[in-house]
C-alpha positions as CSV (number, residue, x, y, z in Angstrom):
1,M,82.8,157.2,45.2
2,S,86.3,158.4,45.1
3,G,87.2,162.0,45.8
4,T,88.2,162.4,42.0
5,S,84.9,160.9,40.7
6,R,82.8,163.1,43.0
7,R,84.4,166.3,41.7
8,A,83.9,165.0,38.2
9,F,80.3,164.4,39.2
10,L,80.0,167.9,40.6
11,A,81.5,169.5,37.5
12,A,79.2,167.5,35.2
13,T,76.2,168.6,37.1
14,G,77.2,172.2,37.4
15,V,77.9,172.3,41.0
16,A,81.0,174.1,42.2
17,A,81.8,175.2,45.7
18,S,81.2,178.7,44.7
19,G,77.6,177.7,43.8
20,L,76.9,175.7,46.8
21,A,74.5,178.3,48.4
22,G,72.2,178.3,45.3
23,C,72.2,174.4,45.1
24,L,71.3,174.1,48.8
25,G,68.5,176.6,48.6
26,G,66.7,177.7,51.7
27,T,65.8,181.0,53.2
28,D,68.6,183.2,52.2
29,G,68.6,183.5,48.4
30,A,67.4,180.9,46.1
31,G,64.2,179.2,46.8
32,A,63.9,176.1,48.6
33,G,64.3,174.2,45.4
34,G,67.8,175.3,45.3
35,S,68.4,174.7,41.6
36,G,66.7,177.9,40.1
37,D,64.4,175.7,38.0
38,E,60.9,177.1,37.6
39,G,58.1,175.2,39.5
40,G,60.6,173.6,41.9
41,T,61.6,170.8,39.6
42,A,65.3,169.8,39.4
43,S,67.5,168.0,37.0
44,P,67.8,164.3,37.1
45,T,70.8,164.9,39.4
46,G,68.9,167.3,41.6
47,T,66.6,166.5,44.5
48,T,63.0,166.6,43.2
49,T,61.5,163.3,42.5
50,G,58.6,164.7,40.6
51,T,56.4,161.9,42.1
52,P,54.8,162.7,45.4
53,I,54.8,159.8,47.9
54,P,51.2,159.1,49.2
55,G,50.5,159.7,52.7
56,E,52.3,161.6,55.5
57,S,55.3,160.4,57.5
58,S,56.4,161.5,61.0
59,L,59.7,161.5,62.7
60,L,60.3,160.6,66.3
61,L,63.4,162.0,68.0
62,N,65.5,160.2,70.6
63,W,65.0,162.9,73.1
64,K,64.0,166.6,73.4
65,P,64.8,168.7,70.4
66,S,68.3,170.2,70.7
67,G,71.1,171.4,68.5
68,L,71.8,167.6,67.7
69,H,68.6,167.5,65.7
70,V,69.2,170.7,63.5
71,P,69.2,168.8,60.0
72,Y,65.7,167.5,60.4
73,F,64.2,170.9,61.3
74,A,66.2,172.6,58.6
75,A,65.1,170.1,56.1
76,K,61.5,170.5,57.1
77,A,61.5,174.3,57.3
78,N,63.2,174.7,53.8
79,G,60.8,172.3,52.2
80,F,63.5,169.7,51.4
81,Y,61.4,166.6,52.2
82,E,58.6,167.9,50.0
83,E,60.9,168.4,47.2
84,E,61.9,164.8,47.4
85,G,58.2,163.9,47.2
86,L,57.8,163.1,50.9
87,T,55.3,164.8,53.3
88,L,56.9,164.9,56.7
89,G,54.3,165.9,59.3
90,E,55.2,166.0,63.0
91,I,58.7,165.8,64.5
92,R,57.9,164.3,67.8
93,T,59.8,164.6,71.0
94,G,61.4,161.3,72.1
95,E,61.8,159.4,75.3
96,G,65.1,158.0,74.8
97,S,66.9,155.9,72.2
98,T,65.5,152.6,73.6
99,F,62.0,153.9,73.1
100,S,62.6,155.2,69.7
101,A,64.1,151.9,68.5
102,K,61.0,150.1,70.0
103,Q,58.6,152.3,68.2
104,T,60.1,151.7,64.9
105,G,60.3,148.0,65.7
106,L,56.6,148.0,66.5
107,G,55.8,150.0,63.3
108,N,54.3,152.8,65.4
109,V,56.4,155.5,63.7
110,D,57.9,155.7,60.2
111,F,61.3,157.2,61.1
112,A,63.1,157.5,64.4
113,V,66.5,158.9,65.7
114,T,68.0,156.3,67.8
115,S,71.5,154.8,68.6
116,S,73.4,151.7,67.3
117,D,73.4,150.0,70.6
118,Q,69.6,150.3,71.0
119,V,69.0,149.1,67.4
120,L,71.0,146.0,68.5
121,N,69.5,145.7,71.8
122,V,65.8,145.9,70.5
123,N,66.6,143.4,67.7
124,S,67.8,141.0,70.3
125,R,64.4,141.1,71.9
126,D,62.2,140.0,69.1
127,L,61.5,143.5,67.2
128,S,63.1,144.5,63.9
129,P,64.2,148.2,63.8
130,L,66.5,148.6,60.8
131,S,69.1,151.3,60.6
132,V,69.0,152.9,57.3
133,G,71.4,155.6,57.8
134,V,74.2,156.9,60.2
135,V,73.9,160.5,61.2
136,M,76.9,160.6,63.5
137,Q,79.8,158.7,62.1
138,K,81.4,158.7,65.5
139,S,79.9,158.2,68.8
140,P,79.0,161.5,70.7
141,A,80.8,159.9,73.9
142,V,83.8,161.8,75.2
143,V,86.0,161.7,78.2
144,F,86.5,165.3,79.3
145,S,87.6,167.4,82.2
146,T,88.2,170.9,83.3
147,R,91.7,172.4,83.7
148,E,90.8,173.1,87.5
149,A,89.7,169.6,88.1
150,F,92.5,167.7,86.2
151,G,95.2,170.1,87.2
152,G,96.2,170.8,83.7
153,E,95.3,170.0,80.1
154,L,93.9,166.6,79.2
155,T,95.3,165.4,75.8
156,S,95.5,161.7,75.9
157,P,93.7,158.8,77.7
158,D,97.0,157.5,79.3
159,Q,97.0,160.6,81.3
160,L,94.0,159.2,83.2
161,A,96.1,156.6,85.0
162,G,95.8,157.1,88.7
163,K,92.7,159.3,88.3
164,T,89.0,158.9,89.2
165,V,86.7,158.9,86.1
166,G,82.9,159.2,86.6
167,T,80.1,158.2,84.1
168,G,76.6,157.7,84.0
169,P,75.0,154.2,83.1
170,G,74.8,152.5,79.8
171,M,76.8,152.8,76.6
172,V,78.8,155.8,77.7
173,R,80.2,153.7,80.5
174,M,81.0,150.9,78.3
175,L,82.7,153.0,75.6
176,T,84.7,154.9,78.4
177,S,85.9,151.6,79.7
178,L,86.9,150.4,76.1
179,L,88.9,153.7,75.6
180,L,90.8,153.1,78.9
181,E,91.4,149.5,77.8
182,D,92.6,150.6,74.4
183,A,95.1,153.0,76.1
184,G,96.3,150.2,78.5
185,V,95.2,152.1,81.7
186,R,91.9,150.6,82.6
187,E,93.3,148.9,85.7
188,D,94.9,152.1,86.9
189,V,91.8,154.2,86.7
190,E,89.0,154.2,89.4
191,M,85.7,154.3,87.5
192,V,82.7,155.5,89.6
193,D,79.1,155.7,89.0
194,T,77.9,159.3,88.8
195,G,74.4,158.7,87.7
196,Y,73.0,161.7,85.8
197,D,75.0,164.2,87.8
198,T,78.2,163.8,86.1
199,V,78.9,167.3,85.0
200,Q,78.3,168.7,88.5
201,Q,80.3,166.3,90.3
202,L,83.1,167.1,87.9
203,L,82.7,170.7,88.5
204,S,82.6,170.3,92.3
205,G,85.9,168.3,92.2
206,E,84.4,165.1,93.3
207,I,86.0,163.3,90.2
208,D,89.1,164.1,88.0
209,A,87.4,163.4,84.7
210,A,84.1,162.5,83.3
211,G,82.7,160.2,80.7
212,G,79.7,161.7,78.9
213,V,78.7,163.2,75.5
214,F,80.0,166.2,73.8
215,G,77.0,168.1,74.9
216,D,78.0,167.7,78.6
217,A,81.4,169.2,77.8
218,I,79.6,172.2,76.2
219,S,77.4,172.5,79.4
220,A,80.6,172.7,81.4
221,E,82.1,175.3,79.2
222,A,78.8,177.3,79.4
223,Q,79.5,177.7,83.2
224,G,82.8,179.4,82.4
225,Y,85.3,176.5,82.6
226,T,88.1,175.6,80.3
227,V,87.3,172.0,79.1
228,D,89.4,169.5,77.3
229,S,87.8,166.5,75.7
230,L,88.9,163.2,74.1
231,A,86.4,161.8,71.6
232,V,86.0,158.1,72.1
233,G,85.2,157.4,68.4
234,D,88.7,158.6,67.6
235,S,90.0,155.4,69.2
236,I,87.0,153.2,69.3
237,P,84.9,152.5,66.1
238,S,81.4,153.3,67.2
239,Y,78.3,155.2,65.8
240,G,76.2,157.8,67.4
241,H,72.8,158.8,66.1
242,V,71.3,156.6,63.4
243,I,68.0,156.8,61.5
244,A,65.8,153.7,62.0
245,T,62.6,152.4,60.5
246,N,60.6,149.2,60.5
247,R,62.2,146.6,58.4
248,E,59.0,145.5,56.7
249,W,57.6,149.0,56.3
250,A,60.9,150.0,54.6
251,G,60.6,147.1,52.2
252,D,57.1,148.2,51.3
253,N,57.8,151.9,51.1
254,S,61.4,152.1,49.8
255,E,60.9,155.4,47.9
256,A,59.6,157.0,51.2
257,V,62.7,155.9,53.0
258,R,65.1,157.0,50.2
259,A,63.3,160.4,50.0
260,F,63.7,160.9,53.7
261,L,67.4,160.3,53.7
262,R,68.1,162.5,50.7
263,G,66.1,165.4,52.4
264,T,67.9,164.8,55.6
265,A,71.4,164.9,54.0
266,R,70.3,168.1,52.2
267,G,69.2,169.6,55.5
268,A,72.6,168.6,57.0
269,A,74.6,170.1,54.3
270,W,72.5,173.4,54.3
271,A,72.8,173.7,58.0
272,H,76.6,173.0,57.9
273,Q,76.9,176.0,55.7
274,R,74.7,178.2,57.8
275,P,74.8,177.2,61.4
276,G,73.3,180.4,62.8
277,E,70.3,180.3,60.3
278,A,69.9,176.7,61.0
279,T,69.8,177.1,64.7
280,D,67.2,179.8,64.4
281,L,65.0,177.4,62.5
282,L,65.4,174.9,65.3
283,V,64.4,177.6,68.0
284,D,61.6,178.8,65.8
285,A,60.1,175.3,66.0
286,N,60.9,174.9,69.6
287,G,60.6,178.1,71.4
288,V,61.7,176.7,74.8
289,L,65.2,176.7,73.3
290,E,65.4,180.3,72.9
291,E,67.2,180.8,76.3
292,S,69.9,178.2,75.3
293,R,70.1,179.2,71.7
294,D,74.0,179.7,71.9
295,Q,74.6,176.3,73.4
296,Q,72.3,174.8,70.8
297,Q,74.4,176.3,68.0
298,Q,77.6,175.1,69.7
299,K,76.2,171.6,69.8
300,W,75.3,171.6,66.1
301,E,78.7,173.1,65.0
302,R,80.6,170.5,67.2
303,M,78.4,167.8,65.8
304,A,78.5,168.9,62.2
305,D,82.4,169.4,62.2
306,G,83.6,166.5,64.4
307,F,81.2,163.8,64.4
308,M,79.3,163.5,61.0
309,T,82.1,163.0,58.4
310,G,84.9,160.6,58.2
311,D,86.5,157.9,55.7
312,A,83.2,156.3,55.1
313,V,81.4,159.4,54.1
314,A,84.3,160.5,52.0
315,D,84.5,157.1,50.1
316,H,80.7,156.3,50.0
317,G,78.5,159.2,51.0
318,W,76.4,160.5,53.9
319,G,74.8,158.0,56.1
320,W,77.0,155.1,55.2
321,S,77.3,152.1,57.4
322,E,80.3,149.8,57.8
323,S,80.5,146.6,59.7
324,E,83.1,147.2,62.3
325,P,81.3,149.8,64.5
326,W,78.3,147.7,64.7
327,Q,80.5,144.7,65.7
328,V,82.3,146.7,68.3
329,V,79.3,148.0,69.9
330,H,77.5,144.4,69.8
331,D,80.6,142.9,71.5
332,A,80.5,145.5,74.2
333,L,76.9,144.8,74.8
334,A,77.2,141.1,74.7
335,G,80.2,141.3,77.1
336,A,78.1,143.4,79.5
337,D,75.2,140.9,79.3
338,A,73.1,143.7,78.0
339,L,71.3,141.9,75.1
340,G,68.2,140.0,75.3
341,G,69.3,137.2,73.1
342,E,71.4,136.4,70.1
343,V,71.4,139.0,67.3
344,D,73.8,139.2,64.3
345,P,75.1,142.7,64.0
346,A,75.3,142.5,60.2
347,S,71.6,142.1,60.0
348,V,70.4,145.3,61.8
349,W,71.7,147.9,59.2
350,T,71.7,148.5,55.5
351,N,72.9,151.1,53.0
352,E,70.3,149.9,50.5
353,Y,68.2,153.0,50.8
354,L,71.0,155.5,50.4
355,D,71.0,157.2,46.9
356,T,74.6,157.9,46.3
357,D,73.8,159.4,43.0
358,S,72.2,162.3,44.9
359,R,74.9,164.9,45.4
360,F,74.0,165.5,49.0
361,V,74.4,161.9,49.8
362,G,77.1,160.6,47.6
363,S,79.2,163.8,47.5
364,Y,78.3,165.1,50.9
365,T,81.9,165.7,51.9
366,D,82.5,167.9,48.8
367,V,79.3,169.9,49.0
368,I,79.9,170.9,52.6
């Protein structure tokens, strides 16, 4: 959907930027229905399906709840999933993206937050998790440093020539290497394994720069350092968080999948407009985050502003997959001999369940 047609759609349905708060609904004005309609029903272009989906679904996160998971908690707390007809029960703490992808492949959970590399990895090992929506259009991987460690401001990857860059294992290391190769400086950079202690090794001066995720850079900032970051996804097409489900289950429960994606997109749009309130909902559901509340809000704001939108979202809508990022990640994994067997990267994702006629999906760029 082009920018012009999205604006025409918004005008036709009575949604203008000035009316966004009411359309999103939530806790600070209009009811969670967001349209002002009595009884929580909405117009055909609104969100309510009017037909409850039988049963109760659950969501498995990729890790412990954090600011990166704000959209799900905002959508659940505001009743957006229920308005789509879906009952979302527990939001479960995860044990890593590999675990989440495996659990959907096994059919043990309806929905899971995972990563593109692990969807590919698990599909190469005789299970079939299917990505049905991209939450982060850019990988959260960054190369970052402090002004103290780097001796100045880091603005370009070619500045890393002659430097030592530390990373932990896995996809972050592969993407960091691809970034350096793309900049033509890979052979001039010493890459070292910093395990899971990357931030502290950077702050102690053991390395000049670090490959990690943007949450690591926020952790360094929270300790009083001035941090500069290079987003890997600006140069290397690659996705971050994706929503996965079991392929066969999705085929049998397509309305539930569509409802979950609509509700999540609406939760993301609502939280984008109200980052403070949205973070409060996350903390309310996960009291252990109270002490790090400010960092959680920073994570959400950085994710929302820098990693969730892009050309694919502007052209097609929230959650949209394109083939190139999947191919890039597949080739990186295959080159590192990290796959269990052959897998066609085009077979592990679909846009089939994204309702682009829903304004929070098809017109996400406009409504935020």
